[in-house]
C-alpha positions, 0 to 999 in steps of 0.5 A, a space after each residue: 509523543 513518547 510511549 504511553 504510560 500507566 494501564 495501556 488499554 486506558 492511556 490507548 482509548 483516550 489517546 484514540 478519542 482524541 484522534 477520533 474528535 480530530 478526525 470529525 473536526 478535520 473532515 470539514 477542513 478546507 483544502 487550503 488549511 490542509 495543504 498549509 499543514 502539509 507545508 508546514 511538516 515539509 519545512 519542519 522535516 527539513 529543518 530536523 534533518 540532523 536529528 532525525 538521521 541521528 535517529 536512524 543511526 542508532 536503530 540502524 546500528 542496533 538493526 546491524 546487530 540484531 541481523 548478526 544475531 539472527 533476531 531481525 530479517 535482513 530485508 527489514 534492515 534494508 528497509 530501515 536506512 535512511 540518508 539525507 537523500 531519502 529524507 529529500 525525498 520523503 519530503 519531496 513525497 509530502 509536497 507531492 501529496 499537497 499538490 494534489 486533488 483533495 478527494 474529499 467533499 467531492 459531489 460525485 453523482 446527482 439525482 432529482 428523485 423528484 421537483 424538489 427531491 434532490 440526492 447527492 452523493 458525495 465523498 467524505 473521510 474515513 475517519 481515523 486510521 490505525 497503521 501498523 508497519 515495519 521498518 519503513 521510515 517513509 511510511 510515517 511521512 507517506 501516510 501522514 500526508 495522505 491522512 491529512 490531505 484526505 481528511 483523516 486522522 492516524 495513529 501510527 505504530 511503528 516497528 521496534 527496530 525504528 522506535 527513534 526514527 519514527 519518534 524523530 519524524 513524527 515528532 517534526 510532523 507534530 511540530 508542523 502541525 502546530 504551526 497551523 493552530 486551526 488543525 485539531 490536536 491529535 491528527 496525528 498520533 503514535 503508540 509504541 509496544 505490544 500491548 498498546 497495539 492489542 489496545 489499539 485493535 479492540 477500538 471497534 467503533 472508534 477506529 475506522 480501518 486498520 492498515 497493516 504494512 509489513 511482513 506475512 505474519 505481521 498482517 495475518 496477526 493483525 487480522 485475526 486479532 481485529 474485528 476492525 476492517 483491515 486493509 492491506 495485503 499478507 504477501 507479495 508473490 508477484 510473477 513475471 511470465 514470458 510469453 511464445 512471442 517474447 523479445 529476449 532482451 526485453 524479457 531479460 531487462 523486465 525480469 532482472 528490474 522485477 527481481 533486483 531493483 529492490 529485492 525486499 519490496 513486496 511488488 519483486 517478482 518471486 517466479 519466473 514462468 517461461 513459454 516453452 517456445 521461449 525457453 527453447 529460443 533463449 531460457 539458457 541465456 536469460 538465467 545465465 544473466 540472472 545468475 550472472 547479476 547474483 540472483 540465485 535460480 530454483 528451477 523446475 525440472 524442464 528448466 534445469 534440462 534447458 538450463 543445466 546451470 541451475 541445479 537446485 530443483 524448485 519444489 511447490 513450497 517455492 511457487 508459494 514463497 515470497 523470499 524478499 531476497 535475490 531468489 527467483 523459482 523459475 518454471 516452463 509451461 506448455 501455454 498462455 493458459 498454463 501461465 494464468 492458471 499457475 499465476 491464479 493458483 499460487 500467486 497472492 494477487 498482488 501484481 503480475 506481468 506478461 511479456 509478449 509482442 502478441 497483443 491478443 495474448 497480452 490482452 487474455 493475461 490481463 483479463 484472465 489474471 486475478 491480481 490487483 495489478 496486471 502488466 503487459 512489457 513492464 517491470 512488477 515493480 511499478 506496482 507503486 502509488 508514487 509511480 501511479 501519480 498517486 503522491 504516495 500510498 498507505 500500502 497495497 490491498 489486495 481486497 476487493 472490498 473498497 480499494 484494491 492495489 496502491 491505495 493513494 488518497 482516493 482510497 482514504 475516503 468513502 461516501 455519503 448520501 445528502 438528500 435535500 427535500 422540501 417537505 417531501 415524505 414517503 407516504 407520498 410515494 406509496 400506495 394507491 395514487 402513488 407519486 411516481 419518482 423522476 429518478 433523473 440523473 443530472 450534471 456534477 460539475 
């Protein structure tokens, strides 16, 4: 849709009210209907490939100039670029979500409170989502597909650097939804502009969940401007810890992949911790390989002593920094517990990995590190909804409430309790001679 005209508050409130009504209708839609809508969206995205790529080319051209002038961060340009292969992957992602089980309407618990009085816990959609994101075109298709499959409506707000791309993708999605007239109008909407975002963030009671995807500044700004629940992560300060018994070749491959496979990703490693025993064995060649791969290293004093090619000193600020660039802070630690303490102090609770041949050390790391993702002998880059088998993700949450880690379909539903009675009243279960509850657990299959 085009940017709302007139007073932003009034227009956005009207749009959100329509989307909320659509969400209530979609909440009870059967799975085959939602799957048919996703298939039509896939077809329309493919049919509009030329228009989508042309829109992206215009956005990228503007973004290149903005990076050159210093008004746009380079990682946003990297995330913005779209080609035919990436679009095909986005379309495949929509179909992957279609193939997943519907998370809504599932009975997850049954309890017989008394004869003729049964309580059921049933999953249901959250309602209306507002998703605010920077740059990434794939966020449009991922979020829309996940919202529809789980029975939610969504209002999208892309960054200004991706305004044409977002508009072209949303147009294709809405065209696909119109191919299935049983789907209510307003399931996928979009807004543009800061004033519209401000208007959206005050709609407590209409919007059920806000999901910001982007920089630390974006997430913190959204959190500060709304009373609506916010799901997301402010930073991705991820760690690779090379333990005393680590295999040098494995440590090198995991460190390289965690840092360089996609440096702008929130799950890219920002700090490398190395146990002193491993550092004595192979720190210099490990860091030499990272430098040859184009990584700028900033090291603690012991790192620079053991690997003299590392000349830049790491400060405490480096331990807290999400570079989103080929830069890596390196620290030598004296023990597993020191590594765990460093991660818990400076990490963002996103994703951290240990490289070790010691199973007990690995398990201690996985148990003691307080993060949404904790890995053993694997790259931090595996923190992704698609790689987890979720089809896609609306974002990665470092919150401990409702959903944590990559948030796929299961993170977009909540539950309601349905009580089936036969005339019971609470008075029968109170006072002298009260009737006892059975509280018998029943099978849900």
